[in-house]
C-alpha positions in Angstrom: 116.0 116.2 72.4 114.4 116.8 69.0 113.9 112.9 68.8 111.7 112.8 72.1 109.8 115.8 71.1 109.0 113.9 67.7 107.7 110.7 69.8 105.8 112.9 72.0 104.4 114.5 68.9 103.9 111.0 67.3 101.5 109.9 70.0 99.6 113.1 70.9 97.7 113.4 67.2 96.4 109.5 67.8 94.9 110.1 71.3 93.9 113.3 70.6 91.9 112.1 67.9 90.8 108.8 70.1 89.4 111.4 72.9 87.3 113.5 70.4 85.8 110.5 68.6 85.0 108.9 72.0 83.8 111.9 73.6 81.3 112.5 70.3 80.0 109.1 70.6 79.7 109.2 74.5 77.5 112.7 73.4 75.4 111.3 70.8 74.7 107.8 72.6 73.6 109.9 75.9 71.3 111.7 73.9 70.1 108.9 71.9 68.7 106.4 74.6 66.8 109.4 76.1 64.0 107.5 73.7 64.8 104.2 75.4 67.2 101.6 75.0 67.3 99.4 71.0 65.0 96.6 71.2 67.7 93.9 70.3 69.9 95.8 73.1 67.2 95.4 75.5 66.1 91.9 74.6 69.9 91.0 75.4 70.1 92.9 78.4 67.2 90.8 79.9 68.7 87.5 78.9 71.5 88.2 81.3 69.9 89.6 84.2 70.2 86.9 87.1 72.4 84.8 86.2 75.7 83.9 88.2 74.3 86.8 90.9 77.0 85.9 93.5 80.2 86.0 91.0 78.3 89.3 89.7 78.2 90.8 93.2 81.7 90.2 94.0 83.0 91.5 90.6 80.5 94.8 91.6 82.5 95.3 94.7 85.4 95.8 92.9 84.7 99.2 91.9 83.1 100.4 95.2 85.5 102.8 97.4 85.6 100.0 100.1 87.9 98.1 97.8 89.2 101.4 95.6 90.5 103.1 98.5 93.0 100.5 99.8 94.2 99.6 95.9 95.1 103.4 95.8 96.9 103.7 98.8 99.0 100.4 98.0 99.6 102.0 94.5 100.7 105.0 96.4 103.2 103.0 98.4 104.7 101.5 95.2 105.1 104.9 93.8 107.1 105.7 96.4 109.1 102.4 96.6 109.5 102.3 92.5 110.3 105.6 91.0 109.9 104.1 87.4 106.4 103.5 88.2 105.7 106.6 89.5 104.2 108.7 86.7 102.1 105.7 85.7 100.7 105.2 89.3 99.8 109.0 89.7 98.2 109.0 86.2 96.2 105.8 86.9 94.9 107.3 90.7 93.9 110.9 88.8 92.2 108.7 86.1 90.2 106.4 88.7 88.8 109.7 90.6 87.9 111.8 87.2 86.2 108.6 86.2 84.5 107.8 89.1 83.5 111.6 90.1 82.7 112.4 86.3 80.4 109.6 85.6 78.6 110.4 88.8 77.9 113.9 87.8 77.0 113.3 83.9 74.1 110.6 85.6 72.5 113.9 86.8 73.1 115.3 83.4 71.5 112.8 81.4 69.1 111.8 84.0 68.3 108.4 82.8 66.0 106.2 85.0 67.6 102.9 85.9 66.2 99.6 84.9 63.3 98.2 86.8 64.4 94.2 86.5 67.1 95.0 89.6 68.9 92.2 91.5 70.4 92.1 95.1 70.5 95.9 95.2 68.2 98.5 93.7 70.3 101.4 92.7 68.7 104.7 93.6 71.4 107.0 90.9 70.7 107.7 87.5 71.9 105.2 85.1 73.9 106.8 82.1 76.7 106.6 82.0 77.7 103.2 84.0 80.2 104.7 86.4 81.6 100.8 87.1 82.1 100.6 83.4 84.0 103.7 83.5 86.2 102.7 86.4 86.6 99.6 85.2 87.7 101.1 81.5 89.6 103.7 83.1 91.4 102.3 85.9 91.7 98.4 85.6 91.5 98.0 81.5 94.3 101.1 82.2 96.3 99.1 84.2 96.1 96.1 81.7 97.3 98.4 79.0 100.1 99.9 81.0 101.4 96.2 82.0 100.9 94.9 78.4 102.9 97.6 76.9 105.9 98.1 79.6 108.5 96.0 79.1 108.0 94.1 76.4 109.3 90.4 76.3 108.0 90.1 80.0 105.6 87.3 79.9 104.1 87.7 83.4 103.3 91.2 82.9 101.7 90.7 79.6 99.5 87.8 81.0 98.5 90.2 84.0 97.8 93.0 81.3 95.5 90.4 79.3 93.6 88.9 82.4 92.7 92.7 83.6 91.4 93.2 80.3 89.1 90.2 80.8 88.4 91.5 84.4 87.2 94.6 82.8 84.7 92.9 80.9 83.4 90.9 83.5 82.9 93.7 85.8 80.8 95.5 82.8 78.8 92.1 82.4 78.1 92.6 86.2 76.4 95.3 86.0 74.1 93.9 83.4 73.3 90.5 85.3 72.7 92.4 88.4 69.8 94.3 86.3 71.6 97.9 87.3 72.3 99.3 83.7 71.0 98.7 80.1 73.9 97.8 77.5 73.9 101.2 76.6 74.9 102.4 79.9 77.8 100.5 80.0 79.0 101.3 76.8 78.9 104.9 77.3 80.8 104.2 80.4 83.4 102.7 78.6 83.4 105.5 76.0 83.5 108.0 78.6 86.6 106.5 80.3 88.5 106.3 77.0 87.9 109.5 76.1 89.4 110.7 79.6 92.4 108.4 79.4 92.9 109.4 75.9 92.9 113.1 76.6 95.2 112.5 79.7 97.8 110.7 77.3 97.6 113.7 74.6 98.4 116.1 77.6 101.1 114.1 79.9 104.2 114.1 78.6 105.1 111.2 80.8 105.2 107.6 78.4 102.2 106.2 80.6 102.3 103.4 78.1 105.7 102.3 79.1 108.6 101.0 77.5 107.3 100.5 74.2 107.2 104.4 73.7 109.3 105.2 76.6 112.0 102.6 74.8 112.2 104.0 71.3 112.3 107.7 72.5 115.6 106.8 74.9 117.2 104.9 72.2 116.8 107.7 69.4 118.1 110.3 72.0 121.1 108.0 72.6 
């Protein structure tokens, strides 16, 4: 039992520091961009707009409720069938809800107007932070990390984890390609999600990041 406690203590300080650092950077960036987008980032964002629009639109849909709700229902069914994945599944759904609603609420706090060079759909909500970037990081990338670290040695899970990481980056790119966000909005959304996930990993006792942590603890107890 002592070994299990020490394993948790080993994880908590690192995730706690990550949460605090990500939260501080998120707030600092949100205050800084009130004065406008840095010119270099604005030029980069403008160069991405209106490229591969159809692909960008389909990627954007992956963070809408019409797609996320069925995924969440499917995961809850898996949680019932696979008890060993239950903690990870519940954690991921909680993070999804927090990233989604939290980003929407914070957009009203920072009240940053959207870019004017939008494509396909004119977004009317505020811009910072990007809720798509927050959901992509706090849900899809989280699943990528959980799959990659679960059951070390299983190539299929590691490949799935890498693909989800790439998918996360692609979703963030789609928001820039559609002119829906500034680069700093996307960075802010990712930082917000990292802060939430790291906080969750600090306070939740279960080994969310799978076999690597849980396995060591189990062997130590034995």
